[in-house]
N, C-alpha and C positions, 0 to 999 in steps of 0.2 A: 913317455912315460905314465899317461891316462892309460893308454889300450893296454889290451888283454897280452898282447908281445912284450910288454912293460913293467911297468909294476901294479900296472891295470888299478889306476886311483877312482879310476869311473865306475867297476864292479866292486871294489871294495865302499863306493856310496850306496850301491844298491842294496849291497848286504846290511846296510845301517839300518834301511826301511826311507833309505833318500827316493824323493822322487823329483828332485828339481837342483839343475846345478847354478850357483852365480857364478858369471865373472864380472871382475870390475872395470877389467880396459884390455884392451888388444893391440896390435898392429895391425894395420888396416891393408897393409899391403902385402899379411900373410894368407895363407886362406884356408876357413874354417870349416870347410865340407866333412873331411875324416874325425875331426872333433864331433861336430855336432850328428854325424852318423852314427858314428858309436857310443855317443850320449843315449840317441833314441835307438837304438839293438839291447840295450841296457833297461827301456823304460824310463828314461830322465830326461826330463825338458831343461831349455836351457834358457835362461836369462843375463842376458848380456849386458853390457853397460860401456859408454866412454871414459875416455880414459880424463884423467885431468890433464893431462898437457894440452889439450889447446886454449884449456880455459885459463890457469896461469902459471903455469909452467915454463913453456914456451917463450924464448926471448932469441930475437922480437918476436913480435905476432901475436902475441895471445890478448883473447876479449879482455882481462883484467887490464892488462899494461896498455892496448893500441886502439880496442877499440870502443871502450867507455862503454862496457858490457855487452853488447851487440855480439852476440857470438856466431851467427848466418854464415859469415864468409869463410869462418875458421873448421864450423860443424857442418855443412854439407859435404864438402870434398872426402871429406873423414868417415860419413855417413853412406855414400855413394859407394866409395869404394869397399865398403864391409857388406854393401849388398852385392856387390858384383863378385865379392872374394867369398861367396859360399853362404850369406843371409838366404839368397836367393837362388832357388832351383832354376836348369835352365829354362823351365817353361814360366819364368817369371811371381810365381808365388814364395811364399817363405817359407825356409826351410821347417819340415812341421815339427823338429825338436823346439823351436827359437818360441816363447810365449811370452816374455821381458825384455824391454829397450832401456836400460836407466840413463836416462838424461844425465846426471850426475849422482856421487854421491858424497853425502853431505853436502849439498850446496852450499847453506846458510852458516858454515865453517871456512868459506872458502873462496866464495863471489859476493861481494867480499867477505874477507877473513872476519870481518866485523858487522858483518849483517844482523846480525844477535840484538846487540847492545850497544853500537855504533850511532844508534840515532834514526831516526825515520828517513835516514836518505838509502842507507842500507836495504833495505827487505825491497824497496824499488828498486837498485840496480841488480840484487839476486830475482826478483822476478822477472827484469827484461832477460836476462842474463839464460834464465830458463824459457819463456816463452820465445826468444830469438830460438837456439838452438834447438824446441821443441820446430821452430815452423823451420829452420833449417832440415830436418830428417823428415819434414813431411815432403817440402820440395824436393827431395833426393829419390825417396819413395814415388812419385809421381812424374819425375825425370825417366826415372826406371820402368816406369810403366807396370808395377806392383798388381797383379791380379789375386784372387782368390781370398781364403782367410786372413786376417789380418792380425799382426802382435797385437799387443798393450805397450804402453809406456807407463815409468813412474821415475820420479825422484825421493833418493833416499836422505830422507832430513835425521840431522842427531837430536836428541831428547832433551835437549837445552832449552830452557823457557829463552823466548823472541821476545825482551823486554821491549825492545824497538819494534815490534808487528802492532799494526793498529787494530788487530782483536787478539784476542785469548793470547796477551802480552803476560799471562801471569799462571800458562798453563803449560806443559813441555813437548814438544811438537807440533800441538795444533795452529798457533800461529802462524809458523813458516807454511803448513796446508791452507790454512786460510787464506794467506798473503798470495801464494799461487795460483788459488780457484780466484781470486778478486784477478791477479794477472792475466790468466785467461780467457776471462770475458768482459775486460777493461783497459786492454793491451797499451793503447793511445795514454792512459793516464800513467805508464810505468814510460812512454818516451820511444813506443816501439810502434812500427805499423805493418803487421803482418801481410806473406804473401798469400799464406792458403786462409782459412775458415779454423784457426786451433778453437776456438770455442767449442765448435762442432763436433772437433777431434778430441778436443778434452771431454767432455762430456761421454763420447761412444767408447774410448780407446784408454784411458785414464785409472792408471789401481795407486793408491796412496800407499806410502811406504816410510818407517823410520829406525832406526838404531838403537838399542837397547840394552844393558846390564842390569838395571832395576827387575829385583823379584817379579815373580808373577803378581804376587797378592797387592801390588800395585797400579798393575794396570787398568781396572775396570776402572775405580775411581780417579784416578788420575787423567783416564785418556780416554776408555771406551764410550763412559756415558754420554760425554759430550760428543764426540764424535761423531756415533749413530744419530744425535741430534740435527749436527751442522753439516755433516754429508750422508743423507740418508740413501742414495743411491750408489756413494762409491764405494768398493772393497778398499782393503787395508792389509799389510803385512809387516810385521816386525822383519827387517833385512839382516839385523845382527840380534842376535840375540844368545847371549849366555852369562848365568849369575856365576862364578866362579868358585864364591865360598861353598854353594847350597850344594843337595843330595838332589843329584840328576833327574833321578827318576820322579822324584817330587816334584821340583819346580817344573819339570818340562809335562810331568803328568795334570799339574793345576793348569801349566798356561793352554793348554791341549784340548782343557775341559772350559776355557774362556771362547776359544774358538767355535766348539759345539756351541754354547748358547750365545754368541754372537755372532749373525748370517753376515755381516760386514767384514769381520776378521776373517781374514783368511789363513793365517795363522804362523806360525813363530818361522825362523832363520836358525841352526843351530851355525854358532862363530866359534872354534874355526878347525878347519881339515889338519891343519898341518902345524906346530910349532913357530911361531915367526922368528926365527934365529938373529934375524936383522935388527931384529930390536931386543929393549932390555926392558930389566926389572919386569912388573907384574905384564906389562903386556907379552908375556913370553907365556903364561899360565891359560891362555884359553883355547890349545892347539892341544885335540885330542892323538894326536900321532906326534911322537918323536920320529927323529931319525937315528941309525943306530953307523955306527964306524963302518959294519957291513957296506961293500955296493952288489946293488942289485945286477943292473944292465950301465950302460952308457949310453948318451944322447947327443947328434949335433945339436946345435941351437947358433944359428946366425956364424957356420961355420967353424964353431970349438965344440971342444968335446968335454961333457960333464959328465959326472959319476951319477948316478941316480941311486940314493943311499935305501936302505931298506925303512921300512917303519916302523915303529917302537909304540906302543899303547902308554896311553900316559893315566895314571888312576883318578880317578874319582874320589878320593879316601870318605865321605862322609856316606856314600852309597856303598863302599865296601867293594865297588868292582872297577874293572875298568871304563875307561870314560865312554870309549865305543860299545863297552858291552850294557852300561847303561843307557845310552841314545838305542840301541836296539832292541833292547827291552820296550823302551816308551816306545816306538815308531814302529813296532812290531817287525822288526826286519829277522831275518834267517841268523844273524849274528856273523860275527867276523873269524875264519880260521885261523885264527894268531900262528900258527903253526908252520902256513903255506905263505908268510909276508917279507919271506926271506928264499924263497926256493924259485930258479928259475923257470920261468913259464912255459906249461907244454907247445901257447903259440908266441913262442919267442928263440927255441931254442931249435939248431938244422934239422931239417927232416931228412935225418940221414942216419948213419950207424952211430953216431958220434949223441946227435941229440936224443934218440931214441936210447943210449945208457947213461944217458944222464939223469932223465926221467926214469927211469929202471935202477937209479941207485936212490931216487927219494922214496922206496918204496910205499906208495900212493897210490889206490888202483885209481881212485879217481884224477891224479894226476895223469898216469897211464893211458884212460880212457878220455882225455881231455888228446893227447897226442894222438890216439888212433884217428879222434873226430877231424884232428886237423890235418890227420895224411888224406882221409876221405873225401875232404871237401878239394884238395887238389889236385884231385881224380876227376871232378865233378861232380860229384853224389854229395847225400847226405843221407841222417841216418834216418830207419822211416820212424814215426810220432812215436810206434808203439814199440817203436824194440831198443828203447832205452838201457833195460835190463839185459840185454843184449850185449850191449856194447861194453855194458861193465864185467859182464859174464867172459865176453873177448879180453878185454883189458886184465883181467884179473888171470887169467892162465898166462897170459906174459910175464906177469908177475911171477906166479908159480914157479916159471921154467917150463912146464907143462904141453905149452906151444910152441915152442923154438925162442926164437930172436929177431934181429930186424927184416931180414932177408926173406923169411919163412911170413911174417908182415905180411911185407910190402905185396908175396907171393898170394896168398890169401885174400886182401883185400883188390887188389888188382886183377889177379887174371883169375880167379874162381869166382870172384865177385858174389859176396854171396845174396841171399833174397832179405837180409834185413836192410840193406842200401839199396837206397834210390838211385840210380845213374842217370842223370838229365840230359836228353840229346841237344839241349838249346846251351850246355855246356860251352863257355868261351876262355880263353887265354886272354887275364886282364892282369892288369896292376894288383900287387899284394899289398892292399891299405895299410901291413903294418910295417911297411918297407920306409926309408926315407926319402924326400923326393928327388933329390942328389945321385941317388943310385937307380931310382926310376927314368931321372933325365939322361942317363949314361946307358942305360939301355935302349930309351926311344932313342937318340941318337946312334949307336950302332943297329938298329933295327933300319930304320931310314936310309943305310947306305946299304943295305941287301935287299930291299923290297923294291919287286917291279912290277906286281900289278896293279899299287896305289902308289900315290905321291905322299911325302911329307908337306908339300906345303900348301896341300887345300886340305885341309881340319876343318869340319862344319863348326859353324860357332858357336853350338852347345856343348863345345868338345873343347874348345880350344880356353888357353888359360887357369886350365888346371892340369897339372902332369898327369893325373891317375887319370882324367878323362883322356886324354891326349894316348896315352898307355894302353886306353883301353882302347880307342881305336885302333891305335896300331898295331899293340901284341897280336888284337884277333886276326886280323887280316892274315899279317903276314903268319901265324900259325897255318889258315886254310890254304897260304900260296905254297908252301915249300908239303903241304899234304900229310902235316905234321899226327902220328897215332899213340905217341909215348907222352902223354902229356907230365911226367915227374921228369923227364927228361928235354924234351922240346919247348916246352911253356915254361921255362926258368928265368934263362935270361940274367944269369949271375943272381940269382933270390931274388928278380925283381919282379917275376911274376907269377898269377896262381892259377890253373886248370878249375875257374870254380862253375858252381851251377848257376842258374839263374835266380833261383830259388835266394843264394847266395849275393851276387853281385846286383841284383836287384832291389838289397837292402840298400844300396850307393849309390847316393844323389848321381844323377846323371846316366849312369854305367849302361842302363839297358838302353838307355838311345844312341852310346857312342860305341858299343860293339857292333861285329859285323853280325849283318843282319838286324840291324837295331831297329825298334820299333817306331822311331821318329829320328829322321836327319834330314836337317835343312843346311842349304848352303848362306843364306841371306837372313840375318837377326832380325826382328823386327822392329817396325819403328818405335822409338819413345817418344816420349812426351816429353814438353818442358815446361806446362803451366797448367795444372790441374788434370780433369782424367780426358783419356783417349777417348775420340770418338769412331776411329777405326777400327773393324776387328781383326785380331790377328790370327794372320791365319799358319795352319802348321801342315805340311807334308808327312802321312802314315806310309810304312812300308806298304800298305794294300789297298791304304785308300785317302782319299784328300778331306778335307772338312775343314770350315771356317767358320769357327766360334767369336761371339765378341768377348771381348776384356773388360775386365772389371778391376778400376784403380781405387787406389786409396784413397783419391778427392772424394769419390761418391763414397759416402758417410751416409749405409740405409741402417735400416733395422740390424740387418744379420751383423753389423759390428757391435752389438749390442747384447746384453741380455741379462736375467737372473744371476744373481751371485748361490751356488749350490752351497748348502751349511753344514754340510759333513765335513769332518777333519781327518788330515793325514797326514803324511811326510814332504821335506823337500831335502836340496843340497847349494853350499853356496864354497864359492873358491878364495881368491886374495885381494885384499886392499892396503890401498896405502892411507895408516892414518890410526888414532886410537879409538877409542871407548868412550863413551859419556853419558852419565849417568844424569838424572835432573838433579839440575843445581840452578844459584843463584848467579846471575849475571856475570858478578866478578868472576866466581871460578871457574864458569864456562870461555869467558875470555881466556885465563892464562893455559885451559885445555890445550884450547887452539893453538895458543903462541907455543906450547910444545910439541903439540902435532907436526903445523909447519917445519917447525928446526931439524924435528928429527926425519921429514922428510925429504927436505931438498937437500940434502949430499948424494943421492939415488940418483942414478945415471937416466938419463932418457930412453934407456932399453929396459932397464931395469922396469921402467914403468911402463914399454909397450910390450908389455909381455903378449905373446899369439894365443889362442883362444887354447890349443894344443896344450901348454902349459902352464896356464895359473890355474894350478889346481891346489896351490897353497893352504886354503880352508874351504872348510864344506859345509855348505848353508845347510838345515833341515827343517825347510819350511814345511808348514801342514796346508796344504794347499786342498780343495775340495776334488771329490772322486770325479761328481757329475759335474762334466766342463760347460764354462758360459760359452755362448757362440764363436766368441774369437778362438777358441782353441785352449784352454788353460790347460 
């Protein structure tokens, strides 16, 4: 759904001018690498989040129900599994697309639900839940031996007034942030003894955030004036923002101006990408895209097949524009081509005569050029950087009928090898990232029964645990074993494979290591730590040389993890959440809003709440983040 072979949601987000995708929850058992790789290729950062499930929905076993809101034992195994399932690359560094980990969305409305207005014990319990979860994530990092640039953490509060909080008990969101700040510095007051130096980690790696649908005119005097005084070095952003009745071009333009004027204010996220059809009433008014009755593709999800419906832009009456157009205007994106939203993608149709005819019927040179380029990629080649115009001209010839049909295209590209195409000697037969894991698995099984030059029982550890990297290892070696020469025929395995150039597979996490002749292949995984930073060097074996380099772990919080926050503003993206929006209200109103949220969320199944990052594209976060990055790689 999110990739170009499906509905292309990530590409649509990029066209809006977004620069980051926010995910609210995920299934730690699922692999997240393809999503992160695709986001990275689109130039989108990713802000991931822990599901509500371990905090208060899991029965039995939640930290609200069973461990007095000490969430360490619930959160650590889940975050550790996320690290193993794609958050970390094989070398132990965070995936470069990852920028934020949200400990919990709107914790003041959940752990406990009366934290804002139920008396002084509520904020203490909320603080204990957040610092214990934060400590658990740091422990998972240390045990995994995380190295390299580190991501930032956040906890996104509601915009309710926390009358129970000890500080700012008459200001929206600020009381909750001040309470968390105190908990991070005085954990014993909150009944918690941390395993790690959470104070140092908080000072080095934390960014505050909150949700609101208040108008831009409220933010400076209600929040920013006090925030910059109380938190002079900690950046902040709005995790969900959308004033439904407003002219989006005016309101969003105004709030981006606030981001430019306030150095600590990174910007805002626009809520939301798709209409929340599972909700009712005004909760359906936030989506910028609805769904048409037409289905574009189907996808497999936990063994069931679901139709992926086409997107339909929703209006923003006061701007006299479609909402996505208004956003693109403010954020400086190239805008979305609405006429292509329900057209089969050149990346998704079969790479044969039928697929060619489908694209030809669309009467679009751009679509045909995409089909041609995909064909070129399957030959282990790429279009020269200065030949984009030539590609368009080549595609135009087939649209006009002057260049023949599919057979002529295949002959021209694969046989004649035009000078405007670069054929890569390092091309390899690898897994096609647009194909479902189940298809990849079936192809791996078949190849493993045929191969004689290698055994599938001895897969290097960098390639284990991910079907695509296993396939890279297996397909590339089998292709060499059989002495294949026709990539379109011999590197297919029923559509599971692609003969990709090193430029293409080099973008995919771990692929360069796992292919035949890969740059780094070892059979022994590096040691992991159980507490604190590792003092042992991490050893890697290269195809050419061996090197020993010291590993830097998360626990070693140095100046490299901190840095000044840039002041320029741009834009970002967000996805799905469970819950409603909260204007600044009185304590009584906040309480009733909380009850409404919990009752609307409770019927949802665990499967609905544990959406993997590959399908949690229900809301769009357009966050104005700085162009110049802080050292933690925002």
